[in-house]
C-alpha positions in Angstrom: 20.5 4.3 3.1 17.4 3.0 3.7 16.0 0.0 1.7 13.1 1.1 -0.8 11.1 -0.2 -3.8 9.5 1.8 -6.0 6.3 0.6 -8.6 3.6 2.4 -10.9 0.5 0.9 -12.2 -2.6 2.2 -14.4 -6.0 0.7 -13.0 -9.3 1.5 -15.1 -11.0 3.3 -11.8 -11.8 7.1 -11.5 -9.2 8.9 -9.1 -12.0 9.4 -6.7 -12.9 6.0 -6.0 -9.1 4.8 -5.9 -8.6 7.4 -3.2 -11.6 6.1 -1.4 -10.8 2.5 -1.4 -7.6 3.2 -0.3 -8.6 5.6 2.6 -11.0 3.0 3.8 -8.8 0.6 3.8 -6.1 2.1 6.1 -8.8 3.3 8.3 -9.4 -0.1 9.1 -5.8 -0.7 10.2 -4.1 -0.7 13.6 -0.9 -0.7 12.3 -0.9 1.8 10.0 -1.4 5.6 10.6 -1.9 8.3 7.8 0.1 11.1 7.9 -1.0 13.0 4.9 -4.1 12.7 2.5 -5.0 14.9 -0.3 -7.4 14.5 -2.9 -7.6 17.4 -5.8 -9.6 17.5 -9.0 -6.7 15.4 -10.7 -4.3 14.1 -8.4 -4.1 12.8 -4.7 -1.6 11.7 -2.4 -1.3 9.4 0.6 1.5 9.2 2.7 1.4 6.3 5.2 3.3 4.7 8.1 4.1 1.6 8.9 4.4 0.6 12.7 7.3 -0.5 13.8 7.1 -4.6 14.6 9.2 -7.4 14.9 9.9 -7.7 11.7 11.0 -4.0 10.7 11.6 -0.9 12.5 8.4 0.7 10.1 8.0 1.5 6.7 6.8 5.5 4.7 4.5 4.6 1.9 4.1 7.1 -0.3 1.4 6.8 -3.1 0.6 9.5 -5.5 -2.3 9.1 -8.0 -2.6 11.3 -11.4 -6.1 11.0 -13.4 -5.0 9.6 -16.8 -6.7 10.6 -20.5 -9.3 8.0 -20.1 -10.6 8.0 -16.9 -8.3 5.8 -15.2 -6.1 6.4 -12.3 -2.1 6.3 -12.8 -0.8 4.8 -9.3 2.6 5.8 -8.5 4.1 3.9 -4.9 7.4 4.0 -3.5 7.8 1.9 0.3 10.9 2.8 1.8 12.7 1.9 5.5 12.2 4.5 8.2 15.5 3.5 9.5 18.2 5.0 7.1 20.8 2.3 8.2 18.3 -0.7 7.2 20.1 -3.4 4.9 17.4 -5.9 4.4 13.8 -5.4 4.4 12.9 -8.8 4.8 10.2 -8.3 2.3 7.8 -5.8 4.1 8.5 -2.9 1.5 6.9 -5.7 -1.3 4.3 -6.4 1.0 3.3 -2.8 1.7 2.9 -2.1 -2.4 0.9 -5.5 -2.7 -1.6 -4.5 -0.3 -2.7 -1.3 -2.7 -2.5 -3.8 -5.8 -4.6 -6.5 -4.0 -7.0 -3.4 -3.2 -7.1 -2.5 -7.2 -8.0 -6.0 -8.0 -4.8 -6.6 -10.0 -3.3 -9.4 -8.2 -5.2 -11.6 -6.4 -5.6 -11.5 -2.3 -3.6 -14.1 -0.4 -5.4 -16.6 1.5 -4.6 -16.1 5.0 -4.5 -19.8 6.4 -5.9 -21.4 9.4 -5.2 -23.8 11.5 -5.6 -27.6 10.7 -7.8 -29.9 12.7 -8.0 -33.5 11.7 -11.1 -34.5 10.7 -12.2 -31.0 9.8 -12.8 -29.9 6.0 
C-alpha cells in the first residue's frame, strides 16, 4: 500500500486566482509535471507528478478546488507515493502539500539557508 497524506483548507481567494497561482508555480518547477489541469466555473482540478529523486520514487499530488458560498475556495489535496510498496515517505507527501499552503499564504515560506562565510553578515 502506498503512503498517502490528505489535507483540506478554505482560503479567502477566488477560484480563478487560486488556480492561476498553482499553475504559475508548477510551470516554473523542473522537478514536476502537470499531468492534468482543468478550471470550470465552480470547480478546478490538478494532478501533478513529482519526479523521482534520491529521496523518493515520485509522488502524485491531486488538488481539487471548489468555490464556496462566500466567494472563497475550498482546496482538497491528496499526495501519495507512486510506488505501491512504499513504506516510508520521509516527509515528501507533507512537503508537497506544504508548497500549496505556502503559496496560499496559510503558512510562512521556509527560508532557504545559505552558506555561512565567517566575517560576513
